[in-house]
C-alpha positions in Angstrom: -7.3 72.9 78.3 -7.9 74.1 74.8 -7.7 77.8 74.2 -6.9 80.4 71.6 -4.9 83.5 71.6 -4.9 86.4 69.1 -4.6 90.1 68.9 -8.3 90.2 68.0 -9.6 87.8 70.6 -10.9 84.3 70.3 -12.7 82.8 67.2 -16.3 83.8 67.0 -17.1 81.3 64.3 -18.3 82.9 61.0 -19.2 79.8 59.1 -15.7 78.6 58.2 -14.3 75.5 59.8 -10.9 73.9 60.3 -10.3 70.2 60.9 -7.3 69.2 62.9 -5.8 65.7 63.1 -3.8 64.6 66.2 -2.0 61.4 67.3 -4.2 59.5 69.8 -1.1 57.5 70.8 0.6 60.7 71.9 -2.4 62.1 73.9 -4.3 63.7 71.0 -8.0 63.6 70.7 -8.3 62.4 67.2 -10.1 64.9 64.9 -10.9 68.3 66.3 -13.4 70.6 64.6 -12.6 74.3 65.2 -14.4 77.4 64.2 -12.4 80.0 62.3 -12.6 83.7 62.9 -11.9 85.1 59.5 -11.1 88.5 60.8 -8.3 87.4 63.1 -7.5 83.9 61.9 -8.1 82.5 65.4 -9.2 78.9 65.9 -11.7 77.8 68.5 -12.1 74.1 69.1 -15.8 73.0 69.2 -16.0 69.2 69.0 -13.8 66.2 68.8 -14.1 62.8 67.1 -11.9 60.1 68.6 -13.1 57.1 66.6 -10.0 57.1 64.3 -6.7 56.2 65.9 -3.8 58.5 64.9 -5.4 60.5 62.1 -2.1 61.6 60.7 -3.5 63.1 57.6 -6.9 64.6 56.6 -8.3 65.6 53.2 -11.5 67.4 52.5 -13.5 66.8 49.3 -15.2 70.3 49.2 -17.8 69.5 46.6 -19.0 66.4 48.4 -18.6 67.9 51.9 -16.7 64.8 53.0 -13.7 64.6 55.2 -11.3 61.6 54.9 -8.8 60.5 57.5 -6.1 57.9 57.5 -5.3 55.8 60.6 -1.5 55.7 61.0 -1.5 52.3 62.7 0.1 48.9 62.1 -3.0 47.6 60.4 -3.7 50.8 58.6 -7.1 52.3 58.0 -9.1 55.1 56.3 -12.5 56.6 57.3 -15.0 59.1 55.8 -17.1 61.7 57.6 -19.9 64.0 56.4 -18.7 67.5 57.3 -21.5 69.9 58.1 -22.9 72.3 60.7 -19.6 72.3 62.5 -19.6 68.6 63.2 -18.7 65.2 61.7 -20.9 62.3 61.0 -19.2 58.9 60.2 -20.1 57.5 56.8 -19.6 53.9 57.9 -16.7 52.2 59.9 -13.1 52.6 59.1 -11.8 50.4 56.3 -8.4 48.6 56.1 -6.2 50.0 53.4 -4.1 46.9 52.8 -0.9 48.6 54.0 0.8 49.5 57.3 1.3 53.0 58.7 -0.5 55.2 56.2 0.7 58.8 56.4 -1.0 60.5 53.5 -4.1 60.4 51.4 -5.9 62.0 48.5 -9.0 61.7 46.4 -9.0 61.3 42.7 -11.3 59.8 40.1 -13.7 58.2 42.5 -10.9 56.6 44.5 -9.3 57.2 47.8 -5.5 56.8 47.6 -3.2 56.2 50.6 0.5 56.2 51.0 1.5 53.4 53.4 4.8 54.3 55.0 5.6 51.2 57.0 4.8 48.7 54.3 6.1 50.8 51.4 3.0 50.8 49.2 0.2 52.8 47.8 -3.5 51.8 48.1 -6.6 52.6 46.0 -10.0 52.2 47.6 -13.5 52.8 46.1 -15.5 55.9 47.1 -19.3 55.6 47.0 -21.8 58.1 45.6 -22.3 59.4 49.2 -18.6 59.8 49.7 -18.2 56.7 51.9 -15.1 54.6 51.4 -15.1 50.8 51.1 -12.9 47.8 50.2 -11.3 45.8 49.0 -8.3 47.9 48.2 -5.9 47.6 45.3 -2.4 47.8 46.6 0.7 48.7 44.6 3.9 47.6 46.4 7.1 49.7 46.1 10.4 48.0 45.9 14.0 49.1 46.6 16.1 50.6 49.4 18.5 53.3 50.2 21.9 53.8 51.9 20.6 54.9 55.4 20.7 51.7 57.4 18.1 52.9 59.9 15.5 54.6 57.7 16.0 53.1 54.2 16.1 49.3 54.6 13.0 49.1 52.4 10.5 51.3 50.6 8.5 53.9 52.6 5.8 55.7 50.6 5.1 59.0 52.5 2.8 60.9 50.1 0.5 60.2 47.3 -1.5 62.8 45.2 -2.7 63.4 41.7 -0.9 65.7 39.3 -2.6 69.1 38.6 -4.3 67.7 35.4 -5.6 64.6 37.3 -4.1 62.2 34.7 -1.3 60.8 36.8 -0.8 59.7 40.4 2.5 60.8 42.0 4.0 59.1 45.1 7.0 60.1 47.2 9.1 57.3 48.7 11.5 58.2 51.5 13.0 54.7 51.6 14.0 54.4 47.9 15.0 58.1 47.3 12.5 58.3 44.5 9.3 59.8 43.2 7.0 57.4 41.3 4.4 58.2 38.7 1.5 55.8 38.1 -1.6 55.6 35.9 -4.9 55.1 37.7 -7.7 53.1 36.1 -10.7 55.0 37.4 -13.1 52.1 36.7 -11.2 49.3 38.5 -9.0 51.4 40.8 -5.9 49.6 39.5 -2.6 51.5 39.7 0.0 50.8 37.1 3.7 51.9 37.4 4.7 54.4 34.7 8.0 56.1 35.6 10.3 56.5 38.6 12.6 59.4 39.2 15.6 58.6 41.4 16.9 61.5 43.5 20.1 61.9 45.6 21.0 58.7 47.4 20.3 58.9 51.2 18.3 62.2 50.9 15.0 60.6 51.9 12.3 62.5 49.8 9.2 63.0 52.0 6.8 65.5 50.5 6.3 67.5 47.3 4.2 70.4 46.0 3.3 71.5 42.5 3.6 75.1 41.5 0.2 76.6 40.3 1.6 76.7 36.8 1.6 72.9 36.8 5.1 72.7 35.3 7.4 73.0 38.4 7.5 70.6 41.4 9.3 71.1 44.7 10.5 67.9 46.5 11.4 68.3 50.1 13.8 65.8 51.7 13.7 64.5 55.2 17.1 62.9 55.7 19.1 65.8 54.1 18.0 69.4 54.6 17.4 70.2 50.9 14.7 70.7 48.3 14.9 69.5 44.7 13.3 71.6 42.0 11.9 69.5 39.2 10.3 70.1 35.8 6.9 68.2 35.4 6.1 67.0 31.9 2.3 66.4 32.1 2.0 64.9 28.7 4.6 62.2 29.2 4.1 61.8 33.0 7.8 62.4 33.7 9.6 64.3 36.5 13.0 65.9 35.6 15.2 67.1 38.4 16.7 70.5 37.7 18.5 71.8 40.8 18.9 71.4 44.5 18.3 74.2 47.1 19.7 74.0 50.6 17.1 74.1 53.4 18.6 76.2 56.2 18.9 74.1 59.4 20.4 76.7 61.7 19.3 76.4 65.2 19.5 72.6 65.5 20.9 71.6 68.9 24.4 70.2 68.8 24.5 66.5 68.0 21.0 66.5 66.5 19.7 66.7 63.0 17.1 68.8 61.0 14.2 66.8 59.6 12.3 68.9 57.0 8.7 67.8 57.0 6.4 69.5 54.5 6.6 72.0 51.5 3.8 74.3 50.4 3.3 76.8 47.6 1.2 79.9 48.0 -1.9 80.1 45.9 -0.6 83.0 43.9 2.6 81.0 43.1 4.9 83.7 44.5 6.3 81.8 47.5 7.4 78.3 48.6 7.4 77.5 52.3 9.0 74.6 54.1 8.7 73.4 57.7 11.9 72.0 59.4 11.7 69.9 62.5 14.7 70.0 64.8 15.5 73.7 64.1 11.7 74.3 64.4 11.7 76.8 61.6 9.4 77.9 58.8 11.3 79.0 55.7 9.9 81.1 52.9 11.4 81.1 49.5 10.5 83.6 46.8 9.8 82.2 43.3 8.1 85.3 42.0 10.8 86.0 39.5 11.5 82.4 38.5 9.6 79.4 39.7 12.6 77.2 39.0 15.0 79.3 41.2 13.7 79.7 44.8 15.4 82.4 46.8 15.3 82.3 50.6 13.6 85.5 51.9 12.4 84.7 55.5 12.9 82.3 58.3 10.8 82.3 61.5 10.4 80.2 64.6 7.4 77.8 64.2 5.9 78.9 67.5 6.3 75.5 69.1 8.2 72.2 68.6 8.4 69.7 65.7 6.3 71.3 63.0 4.7 68.4 61.1 2.3 70.2 58.9 2.1 73.6 57.2 -0.9 74.9 55.3 -2.1 78.2 53.9 -5.8 79.1 54.6 -8.2 79.6 51.7 -7.8 83.4 51.9 -4.1 83.1 51.3 -3.5 85.6 54.1 -2.4 83.2 56.8 -0.2 80.2 57.3 -1.0 77.5 60.0 1.6 75.2 61.5 0.8 71.9 63.3 3.5 71.6 66.0 3.4 67.9 67.1 5.7 67.9 70.2 4.5 71.2 71.7 0.9 70.3 71.0 -0.5 73.4 69.2 -1.6 74.9 66.0 0.2 78.3 65.5 -0.8 80.7 62.8 1.0 83.5 61.1 0.0 86.6 59.0 1.6 86.4 55.6 2.8 89.6 53.9 1.4 89.3 50.3 4.3 91.4 48.9 7.3 90.0 50.7 6.1 86.6 51.9 7.4 87.3 55.4 5.5 85.7 58.3 4.4 87.3 61.5 3.2 85.2 64.4 -0.5 86.0 65.2 -1.8 83.3 67.6 -1.9 79.7 68.7 -4.4 77.2 70.1 -3.6 74.1 72.1 -4.0 70.8 70.3 -2.1 67.9 71.9 0.0 65.8 69.5 -1.1 67.9 66.5 -0.5 66.3 63.1 -2.3 68.2 60.4 -4.9 70.8 59.6 -7.3 71.4 56.7 -9.9 74.1 56.0 -13.4 73.9 54.7 
């Protein structure tokens, strides 16, 4: 049974909404629309849309009021919904992305981009004037492998997003231990390979985040508990590794591993946060003094098990964590001065995968 807990009661719904994706293959309901109590941060589920299987990632195009979802399935798909009045209206059927197991998506230049983990590729699909998505997709295949015999036999694109200036498309590949930069033709949707930055062999880069200054990038690795700090050269479209920062994996049961999942930068650029599965921790690094030198300042329990997603709400005052295995969204109050997190509440969402805010 869905429910919410908070020191200030349940969400009353003040006009702000959250959209939560969950794995239908794991008992999730698909996409849940929840009202947000801006005073307490509490989420109250209102409606669900189960037409998309395994919506592992959601992205909202605020100006268009359209929510996009990937379907993390063997055939791979993407769908668009009009988001209004606390509900979702499908803008046509789901469209095949031309790749298998998409895990991430973004919108740039009138195109919907997906990172296809299982097939190791990135897809580009047309977005219509009404926000609907259609085909056929343009697919750029990745090539290569890594030393991990179980996880890196081939490429595994895990994330794709535009750089802050919107000129380049950046994709993170866990299977090839690299970050690729591509150029997007906004008329045809064609992606052309530009540069590839190779990181530590066997580290399995999974997710990255840009600092608000647009010059520093934090790459989080799944197969080794570490984060690589990079310099982003927007003019040339090149990523330069600068240093590596250990990601604390204390608390991992004996014989098991830590699997970092997502990295996020606060809107004021003062803090970098990472979620770590296995140890079930949320780590906060201060970059207030120097964006290139993260300093660990806080580590808290994620409030559940297997934190797959981590996002700061639009106010910057709270951090929300999607805990997949325990089936909940837990939120924390963030101290704006120290960056430290204090658990404030949770809501049940079976097989939670991600959360975005309108």
